[in-house]
N, CA, C and O of each residue as an XYZ file, in Angstrom:
560
protein
N      15.322   -162.655    -87.594
C      15.247   -163.945    -88.241
C      13.973   -163.996    -89.084
O      12.896   -163.621    -88.621
N      14.109   -164.461    -90.323
C      12.962   -164.568    -91.223
C      12.040   -165.691    -90.766
O      12.491   -166.722    -90.268
N      10.760   -165.473    -90.944
C       9.791   -166.493    -90.540
C       9.694   -167.588    -91.597
O      10.108   -167.414    -92.743
N       9.139   -168.713    -91.179
C       8.855   -169.838    -92.059
C       7.355   -170.084    -91.991
O       6.786   -170.190    -90.904
N       6.718   -170.174    -93.145
C       5.293   -170.492    -93.213
C       5.162   -171.885    -93.799
O       5.751   -172.184    -94.837
N       4.389   -172.740    -93.133
C       4.199   -174.121    -93.589
C       2.725   -174.361    -93.919
O       1.833   -173.838    -93.250
N       2.486   -175.153    -94.950
C       1.135   -175.528    -95.371
C       0.992   -177.044    -95.279
O       1.944   -177.782    -95.535
N      -0.200   -177.503    -94.912
C      -0.489   -178.937    -94.847
C       0.561   -179.671    -94.010
O       1.239   -180.582    -94.487
N       0.674   -179.249    -92.757
C       1.675   -179.798    -91.842
C       1.182   -181.133    -91.300
O       0.079   -181.220    -90.759
N       1.987   -182.157    -91.443
C       1.672   -183.487    -90.928
C       2.711   -183.915    -89.910
O       3.629   -183.153    -89.606
N       2.580   -185.118    -89.381
C       3.517   -185.591    -88.361
C       4.921   -185.837    -88.909
O       5.888   -185.783    -88.149
N       5.057   -186.107    -90.211
C       6.358   -186.408    -90.786
C       6.890   -185.303    -91.677
O       8.100   -185.089    -91.748
N       5.986   -184.591    -92.365
C       6.444   -183.561    -93.300
C       5.345   -182.540    -93.539
O       4.176   -182.763    -93.222
N       5.750   -181.425    -94.102
C       4.816   -180.403    -94.590
C       4.815   -180.491    -96.104
O       5.845   -180.786    -96.711
N       3.667   -180.236    -96.721
C       3.607   -180.253    -98.184
C       4.333   -179.050    -98.773
O       4.902   -179.141    -99.861
N       4.318   -177.908    -98.054
C       4.914   -176.683    -98.558
C       5.539   -175.914    -97.400
O       4.994   -175.888    -96.296
N       6.678   -175.291    -97.654
C       7.287   -174.366    -96.710
C       7.724   -173.125    -97.494
O       8.221   -173.224    -98.616
N       7.529   -171.961    -96.880
C       7.917   -170.694    -97.511
C       8.884   -169.982    -96.581
O       8.596   -169.798    -95.398
N      10.039   -169.580    -97.119
C      11.050   -168.870    -96.338
C      11.729   -167.836    -97.239
O      12.196   -168.167    -98.329
N      11.779   -166.602    -96.787
C      12.438   -165.522    -97.545
C      11.949   -165.441    -98.989
O      12.750   -165.218    -99.898
N      10.659   -165.615    -99.211
C      10.090   -165.483   -100.546
C      10.314   -166.671   -101.462
O       9.962   -166.616   -102.640
N      10.897   -167.750   -100.939
C      11.102   -168.961   -101.721
C      10.186   -170.047   -101.192
O      10.091   -170.251    -99.981
N       9.511   -170.746   -102.095
C       8.572   -171.816   -101.748
C       9.236   -173.154   -102.032
O       9.826   -173.354   -103.094
N       9.134   -174.067   -101.076
C       9.670   -175.412   -101.229
C       8.503   -176.396   -101.149
O       7.701   -176.335   -100.217
N       8.407   -177.297   -102.118
C       7.346   -178.292   -102.121
C       7.929   -179.664   -101.822
O       9.032   -179.988   -102.260
N       7.181   -180.468   -101.071
C       7.545   -181.865   -100.877
C       7.301   -182.604   -102.183
O       6.599   -182.105   -103.062
N       7.878   -183.789   -102.311
C       7.617   -184.625   -103.479
C       6.141   -184.954   -103.560
O       5.517   -185.254   -102.541
N       5.583   -184.904   -104.732
C       4.163   -185.187   -104.949
C       4.025   -186.504   -105.691
O       4.804   -186.803   -106.596
N       3.040   -187.281   -105.306
C       2.775   -188.553   -105.977
C       1.323   -188.570   -106.442
O       0.476   -187.915   -105.834
N       1.022   -189.300   -107.501
C      -0.343   -189.334   -108.012
C      -1.274   -190.071   -107.060
O      -0.862   -191.005   -106.371
N      -2.528   -189.645   -107.027
C      -3.548   -190.343   -106.235
C      -3.969   -191.641   -106.916
O      -4.182   -192.654   -106.250
N      -4.089   -191.612   -108.232
C      -4.539   -192.777   -108.980
C      -3.354   -193.389   -109.717
O      -2.998   -192.960   -110.815
N      -2.749   -194.401   -109.094
C      -1.558   -195.023   -109.682
C      -1.889   -196.054   -110.746
O      -0.987   -196.682   -111.300
N      -3.177   -196.239   -111.041
C      -3.543   -197.158   -112.123
C      -3.395   -196.497   -113.484
O      -3.433   -197.175   -114.510
N      -3.225   -195.172   -113.502
C      -3.058   -194.462   -114.773
C      -1.645   -194.656   -115.305
O      -0.724   -194.975   -114.553
N      -1.485   -194.459   -116.610
C      -0.146   -194.536   -117.198
C       0.649   -193.293   -116.794
O       0.146   -192.439   -116.064
N       1.881   -193.198   -117.267
C       2.761   -192.107   -116.837
C       2.205   -190.742   -117.237
O       2.419   -189.767   -116.517
N       1.508   -190.646   -118.348
C       0.896   -189.366   -118.740
C      -0.169   -188.952   -117.726
O      -0.212   -187.799   -117.298
N      -1.020   -189.894   -117.347
C      -2.057   -189.606   -116.366
C      -1.483   -189.280   -115.002
O      -1.960   -188.371   -114.322
N      -0.443   -190.034   -114.594
C       0.185   -189.768   -113.307
C       0.860   -188.397   -113.297
O       0.772   -187.664   -112.312
N       1.532   -188.056   -114.396
C       2.195   -186.750   -114.484
C       1.160   -185.626   -114.447
O       1.371   -184.617   -113.774
N       0.062   -185.787   -115.152
C      -1.013   -184.784   -115.142
C      -1.535   -184.573   -113.725
O      -1.749   -183.434   -113.311
N      -1.742   -185.649   -112.981
C      -2.205   -185.541   -111.594
C      -1.207   -184.772   -110.732
O      -1.584   -183.867   -109.988
N       0.063   -185.140   -110.839
C       1.095   -184.514   -110.011
C       1.217   -183.024   -110.336
O       1.337   -182.205   -109.425
N       1.188   -182.667   -111.609
C       1.311   -181.259   -111.982
C       0.106   -180.447   -111.510
O       0.251   -179.271   -111.175
N      -1.071   -181.052   -111.480
C      -2.246   -180.363   -110.922
C      -2.056   -180.114   -109.428
O      -2.453   -179.067   -108.916
N      -1.453   -181.068   -108.731
C      -1.150   -180.876   -107.304
C      -0.154   -179.742   -107.110
O      -0.303   -178.924   -106.202
N       0.853   -179.696   -107.959
C       1.851   -178.624   -107.893
C       1.178   -177.271   -108.113
O       1.447   -176.316   -107.385
N       0.302   -177.189   -109.118
C      -0.433   -175.940   -109.365
C      -1.194   -175.498   -108.118
O      -1.145   -174.329   -107.735
N      -1.897   -176.438   -107.486
C      -2.703   -176.119   -106.298
C      -1.814   -175.645   -105.147
O      -2.125   -174.645   -104.500
N      -0.724   -176.345   -104.889
C       0.163   -175.969   -103.784
C       0.828   -174.610   -104.025
O       0.968   -173.811   -103.099
N       1.228   -174.356   -105.247
C       1.833   -173.061   -105.558
C       0.828   -171.934   -105.383
O       1.171   -170.878   -104.851
N      -0.409   -172.143   -105.823
C      -1.447   -171.118   -105.664
C      -1.698   -170.834   -104.188
O      -1.852   -169.676   -103.800
N      -1.741   -171.871   -103.367
C      -1.939   -171.679   -101.923
C      -0.834   -170.831   -101.305
O      -1.072   -170.073   -100.365
N       0.373   -170.967   -101.839
C       1.520   -170.233   -101.301
C       1.707   -168.874   -101.975
O       2.629   -168.137   -101.625
N       0.843   -168.531   -102.938
C       0.897   -167.214   -103.562
C       1.781   -167.125   -104.785
O       2.308   -166.054   -105.085
N       1.958   -168.232   -105.504
C       2.797   -168.213   -106.694
C       2.164   -169.078   -107.787
O       1.011   -169.492   -107.670
N       2.920   -169.342   -108.836
C       2.438   -170.203   -109.914
C       3.632   -170.804   -110.645
O       4.781   -170.472   -110.354
N       3.353   -171.686   -111.589
C       4.392   -172.439   -112.290
C       5.335   -171.572   -113.123
O       6.424   -172.027   -113.472
N       4.955   -170.356   -113.447
C       5.842   -169.480   -114.222
C       7.020   -168.979   -113.391
O       7.960   -168.396   -113.931
N       6.971   -169.207   -112.072
C       8.024   -168.709   -111.185
C       8.872   -169.831   -110.584
O       9.617   -169.599   -109.632
N       8.763   -171.041   -111.129
C       9.573   -172.157   -110.621
C      11.035   -171.883   -110.933
O      11.397   -171.575   -112.069
N      11.870   -171.999   -109.907
C      13.300   -171.756   -110.064
C      14.075   -173.025   -110.395
O      15.091   -172.966   -111.089
N      13.603   -174.179   -109.902
C      14.312   -175.437   -110.114
C      13.361   -176.599   -109.855
O      12.504   -176.529   -108.974
N      13.521   -177.666   -110.629
C      12.663   -178.840   -110.495
C      13.499   -180.111   -110.464
O      14.495   -180.238   -111.176
N      13.073   -181.045   -109.625
C      13.657   -182.389   -109.604
C      12.534   -183.370   -109.894
O      11.468   -183.299   -109.283
N      12.770   -184.286   -110.826
C      11.774   -185.282   -111.189
C      12.372   -186.661   -110.953
O      13.491   -186.949   -111.378
N      11.611   -187.508   -110.270
C      12.042   -188.880   -110.003
C      11.088   -189.824   -110.713
O       9.890   -189.833   -110.430
N      11.611   -190.609   -111.625
C      10.816   -191.600   -112.346
C      11.228   -192.995   -111.892
O      12.411   -193.262   -111.682
N      10.262   -193.872   -111.744
C      10.567   -195.252   -111.386
C      11.239   -195.978   -112.545
O      12.045   -196.885   -112.338
N      10.901   -195.571   -113.768
C      11.486   -196.184   -114.958
C      11.822   -195.063   -115.933
O      10.924   -194.410   -116.464
N      13.088   -194.842   -116.168
C      13.538   -193.722   -116.987
C      13.041   -193.842   -118.436
O      13.038   -192.853   -119.168
N      12.627   -195.026   -118.847
C      12.089   -195.159   -120.214
C      10.762   -194.427   -120.356
O      10.279   -194.257   -121.475
N      10.161   -193.990   -119.257
C       8.922   -193.206   -119.291
C       9.169   -191.721   -119.540
O       8.216   -190.944   -119.594
N      10.420   -191.315   -119.692
C      10.737   -189.890   -119.756
C      10.088   -189.191   -120.956
O       9.631   -188.056   -120.817
N      10.035   -189.822   -122.108
C       9.456   -189.167   -123.289
C       7.970   -188.859   -123.074
O       7.513   -187.759   -123.385
N       7.221   -189.823   -122.546
C       5.792   -189.604   -122.293
C       5.596   -188.564   -121.187
O       4.704   -187.721   -121.281
N       6.420   -188.620   -120.149
C       6.332   -187.626   -119.079
C       6.656   -186.242   -119.632
O       5.990   -185.267   -119.283
N       7.670   -186.145   -120.491
C       8.049   -184.856   -121.081
C       6.928   -184.258   -121.932
O       6.781   -183.036   -121.975
N       6.140   -185.088   -122.606
C       5.014   -184.570   -123.391
C       4.057   -183.775   -122.499
O       3.617   -182.685   -122.866
N       3.743   -184.324   -121.339
C       2.830   -183.657   -120.410
C       3.510   -182.428   -119.809
O       2.900   -181.362   -119.722
N       4.762   -182.571   -119.398
C       5.521   -181.456   -118.820
C       5.587   -180.296   -119.810
O       5.316   -179.152   -119.444
N       5.947   -180.585   -121.062
C       6.111   -179.534   -122.068
C       4.810   -178.775   -122.318
O       4.836   -177.568   -122.556
N       3.687   -179.463   -122.268
C       2.389   -178.810   -122.447
C       2.002   -177.989   -121.221
O       1.220   -177.045   -121.336
N       2.535   -178.333   -120.054
C       2.173   -177.688   -118.787
C       3.024   -176.455   -118.480
O       2.490   -175.431   -118.056
N       4.311   -176.539   -118.683
C       5.213   -175.450   -118.274
C       5.102   -174.291   -119.270
O       5.127   -174.518   -120.480
N       4.979   -173.054   -118.779
C       4.841   -171.917   -119.695
C       6.095   -171.699   -120.546
O       7.212   -171.705   -120.028
N       5.908   -171.511   -121.823
C       7.026   -171.240   -122.734
C       7.806   -170.031   -122.230
O       7.223   -169.038   -121.794
N       9.105   -170.128   -122.294
C       9.959   -169.037   -121.846
C      10.210   -169.040   -120.343
O      10.971   -168.211   -119.843
N       9.582   -169.960   -119.620
C       9.760   -170.045   -118.166
C      10.191   -171.438   -117.726
O       9.897   -171.853   -116.605
N      10.883   -172.158   -118.595
C      11.337   -173.494   -118.222
C      12.477   -173.389   -117.215
O      13.483   -172.727   -117.472
N      12.314   -174.051   -116.059
C      13.346   -173.959   -115.023
C      14.471   -174.960   -115.251
O      14.303   -175.908   -116.018
N      15.616   -174.765   -114.599
C      16.605   -175.836   -114.570
C      15.916   -177.077   -114.007
O      15.075   -176.974   -113.113
N      16.276   -178.253   -114.534
C      15.568   -179.463   -114.124
C      16.512   -180.653   -114.124
O      17.366   -180.783   -115.001
N      16.352   -181.517   -113.137
C      17.050   -182.799   -113.097
C      15.994   -183.891   -113.096
O      15.034   -183.834   -112.327
N      16.173   -184.894   -113.963
C      15.264   -186.033   -114.018
C      16.101   -187.294   -113.851
O      17.060   -187.525   -114.587
N      15.717   -188.108   -112.864
C      16.466   -189.326   -112.576
C      15.524   -190.500   -112.374
O      14.336   -190.327   -112.103
N      16.075   -191.692   -112.512
C      15.343   -192.901   -112.148
C      15.647   -193.180   -110.690
O      16.797   -193.100   -110.260
N      14.610   -193.509   -109.929
C      14.792   -193.768   -108.504
C      13.762   -194.771   -108.011
O      12.665   -194.871   -108.560
N      14.123   -195.509   -106.974
C      13.152   -196.372   -106.306
C      12.189   -195.490   -105.538
O      12.608   -194.547   -104.867
N      10.906   -195.789   -105.628
C       9.901   -195.000   -104.931
C       9.763   -195.481   -103.493
O       9.744   -196.683   -103.227
N       9.666   -194.527   -102.567
C       9.527   -194.862   -101.153
C       8.149   -195.446   -100.849
O       8.011   -196.272    -99.946
N       7.137   -195.023   -101.594
C       5.779   -195.500   -101.382
C       5.575   -196.742   -102.241
O       5.461   -196.648   -103.463
N       5.530   -197.891   -101.605
C       5.477   -199.170   -102.335
C       4.262   -199.306   -103.224
O       4.326   -200.035   -104.214
N       3.159   -198.644   -102.925
C       1.939   -198.788   -103.694
C       1.963   -198.121   -105.049
O       1.024   -198.293   -105.826
N       2.997   -197.368   -105.361
C       3.049   -196.680   -106.656
C       3.424   -197.681   -107.733
O       4.585   -198.067   -107.864
N       2.428   -198.096   -108.502
C       2.686   -199.047   -109.569
C       1.922   -198.643   -110.803
O       0.825   -198.089   -110.731
N       2.516   -198.928   -111.918
C       1.903   -198.657   -113.201
C       1.132   -199.911   -113.601
O       1.549   -200.635   -114.505
N       0.033   -200.163   -112.945
C      -0.695   -201.421   -113.089
C      -1.348   -201.568   -114.456
O      -1.488   -202.692   -114.939
N      -1.750   -200.486   -115.092
C      -2.457   -200.577   -116.369
C      -1.637   -201.290   -117.426
O      -2.184   -202.018   -118.254
N      -0.356   -201.089   -117.403
C       0.481   -201.702   -118.423
C       1.016   -203.055   -117.967
O       1.706   -203.737   -118.725
N       0.701   -203.448   -116.728
C       1.068   -204.762   -116.244
C       2.552   -204.952   -115.983
O       3.015   -206.086   -115.869
N       3.304   -203.865   -115.887
C       4.741   -203.985   -115.678
C       5.088   -204.137   -114.205
O       6.188   -204.580   -113.875
N       4.162   -203.772   -113.306
C       4.477   -203.815   -111.889
C       5.539   -202.806   -111.499
O       6.157   -202.928   -110.442
N       5.755   -201.806   -112.348
C       6.759   -200.786   -112.054
C       6.112   -199.646   -111.298
O       4.964   -199.295   -111.573
N       6.830   -199.060   -110.349
C       6.303   -197.863   -109.701
C       6.134   -196.746   -110.714
O       6.719   -196.764   -111.797
N       5.327   -195.783   -110.336
C       5.024   -194.666   -111.217
C       5.956   -193.490   -111.065
O       7.169   -193.623   -111.231
N       5.400   -192.344   -110.752
C       6.136   -191.104   -110.803
C       5.977   -190.338   -109.509
O       4.904   -190.345   -108.904
N       7.015   -189.693   -109.091
C       6.912   -188.682   -108.051
C       7.703   -187.482   -108.530
O       8.646   -187.628   -109.308
N       7.340   -186.331   -108.087
C       8.002   -185.131   -108.555
C       8.182   -184.191   -107.366
O       7.244   -183.954   -106.605
N       9.357   -183.673   -107.218
C       9.601   -182.656   -106.205
C       9.920   -181.355   -106.919
O      10.807   -181.316   -107.771
N       9.219   -180.313   -106.587
C       9.499   -178.998   -107.152
C      10.031   -178.149   -106.019
O       9.339   -177.942   -105.021
N      11.233   -177.662   -106.155
C      11.867   -176.870   -105.117
C      12.147   -175.470   -105.621
O      12.147   -175.222   -106.827
N      12.380   -174.574   -104.712
C      12.835   -173.233   -105.034
C      11.914   -172.528   -106.018
O      12.268   -172.324   -107.179
N      10.752   -172.167   -105.553
C       9.788   -171.416   -106.345
C       9.699   -170.020   -105.767
O       9.474   -169.857   -104.568
N       9.871   -169.023   -106.595
C       9.773   -167.645   -106.142
C       8.309   -167.285   -105.932
O       7.473   -167.518   -106.804
N       8.008   -166.722   -104.784
C       6.620   -166.346   -104.503
C       6.272   -165.065   -105.237
O       7.110   -164.178   -105.398
N       5.044   -164.981   -105.672
C       4.545   -163.789   -106.345
C       4.371   -162.641   -105.363
O       4.802   -162.750   -104.215
N       3.759   -161.556   -105.777
C       3.636   -160.369   -104.934
C       2.720   -160.544   -103.732
O       2.846   -159.798   -102.761
N       1.799   -161.505   -103.767
C       0.894   -161.665   -102.628
C       1.543   -162.530   -101.560
O       2.454   -163.303   -101.855
N       1.089   -162.407   -100.344
C       1.644   -163.144    -99.219
C       1.019   -164.513    -99.065
O       0.292   -164.970    -99.947
N       1.298   -165.180    -97.937
C       0.746   -166.501    -97.689
C      -0.773   -166.481    -97.648
O      -1.384   -165.483    -97.268
N      -1.368   -167.585    -98.041
C      -2.815   -167.729    -98.046
C      -3.322   -168.183    -96.691
O      -2.546   -168.624    -95.844
N      -4.613   -168.076    -96.492
C      -5.242   -168.537    -95.261
C      -5.003   -170.023    -95.074
O      -4.869   -170.763    -96.049
N      -4.949   -170.462    -93.819
C      -4.765   -171.872    -93.522
C      -3.320   -172.256    -93.340
O      -3.022   -173.409    -93.028
N      -2.416   -171.319    -93.528
C      -0.997   -171.606    -93.362
C      -0.605   -171.433    -91.900
O      -1.228   -170.668    -91.163
N       0.425   -172.148    -91.497
C       0.951   -171.959    -90.153
C       2.284   -171.241    -90.277
O       3.040   -171.485    -91.217
N       2.572   -170.370    -89.346
C       3.806   -169.587    -89.392
C       4.674   -170.004    -88.206
O       4.232   -169.995    -87.057
N       5.925   -170.373    -88.515
C       6.892   -170.741    -87.487
C       8.054   -169.781    -87.553
O       8.421   -169.297    -88.624
N       8.618   -169.514    -86.420
C       9.655   -168.711    -86.222
C      10.708   -168.035    -86.679
O      11.394   -167.367    -85.906
C-alpha cells in the first residue's frame, strides 16, 4: 500500500496530502480580505507556491485547478493575476465557479459590496523529482 504524507495537519483538515506522487491542496483563502480580488488572488497564489514547494513541486506541474469565486463578475480581474502567475505552456485544466464561501469573514470590504472574496483549491499536482520536505507527517 502506498503511503500518504500530510503537511500542516489540523483537527479538521490537512493543508496538503501527497499520495503516489500526486499532491492535493486544500482550498486556500486570503489572509487579508480587505484587499480587492487582485490582492486576494495574489495572496492565495503565494500560498499555493509555498505549499507546493514544501511538497517538492511547483506551479509548472499543476494537473488541475478549481477556483471558487464569491462573485463571478470578479473573474476578469482574477484572471489577470492568474495569467501573470501560471507559467506559459503549463496552463492546467481549470474550472472556475461562483460559490458561497464557508468562511463568513471573507468579504471584499474595500469596495463596500459586502461580498465574500476568493478561495482557490488546487488539486492533482505532480510532484517533482525530490521527495517530501521536513516537517511532513507520513501515514500509512
